[in-house]
C-alpha positions as CSV (number, residue, x, y, z in Angstrom):
1,X,166.2,208.5,100.5
2,X,164.0,209.9,103.3
3,X,161.6,207.0,102.9
4,X,164.2,204.9,104.8
5,X,163.9,207.0,107.9
6,X,161.1,208.2,110.2
7,X,161.5,211.9,109.3
8,X,159.2,214.8,109.0
9,X,160.0,217.5,106.5
10,X,159.8,220.8,108.5
11,X,161.2,223.2,105.9
12,X,162.4,223.6,102.3
13,X,163.8,226.7,100.8
14,X,165.4,227.3,97.4
15,X,168.2,229.7,97.5
16,X,169.0,232.4,94.9
17,X,172.0,230.4,93.7
18,X,169.8,227.4,92.9
19,X,170.8,225.3,96.0
20,X,168.1,224.0,98.3
21,X,168.1,223.9,102.1
22,X,165.8,221.2,103.6
23,X,165.1,220.6,107.3
24,X,163.8,217.4,108.8
25,X,162.7,216.5,112.2
26,X,163.9,213.1,113.5
27,X,163.4,211.5,116.9
28,X,165.9,208.7,116.9
29,X,169.5,209.9,117.2
30,X,170.9,206.8,115.5
31,X,168.7,207.6,112.5
32,X,170.1,211.1,112.5
33,X,173.7,209.9,112.4
34,X,173.0,207.4,109.6
35,X,171.0,210.0,107.6
36,X,173.9,212.4,107.8
37,X,176.3,209.8,106.6
38,X,174.0,208.8,103.7
39,X,173.5,212.5,102.7
40,X,177.3,213.1,102.4
41,X,177.6,210.2,100.0
42,X,175.9,212.3,97.3
43,X,178.1,214.7,95.3
44,X,177.2,218.3,96.3
45,X,175.3,217.3,99.4
46,X,176.1,218.5,102.9
47,X,174.4,217.7,106.2
48,X,174.3,219.4,109.6
49,X,172.7,218.3,112.9
50,X,170.9,220.6,115.3
51,X,169.2,219.6,118.5
52,X,166.0,221.3,119.3
């Protein structure tokens, strides 16, 4: 899915319970909003936005 966006993977961590947390850097706010919407369409996925 990330190939549809200009995003840079800045972190990936597997948690003890088997879940994975991934962080991406994106410059275009409209891409961020669409990316979050797309992520939440997958069962078990959640998405958060943080401005740096």
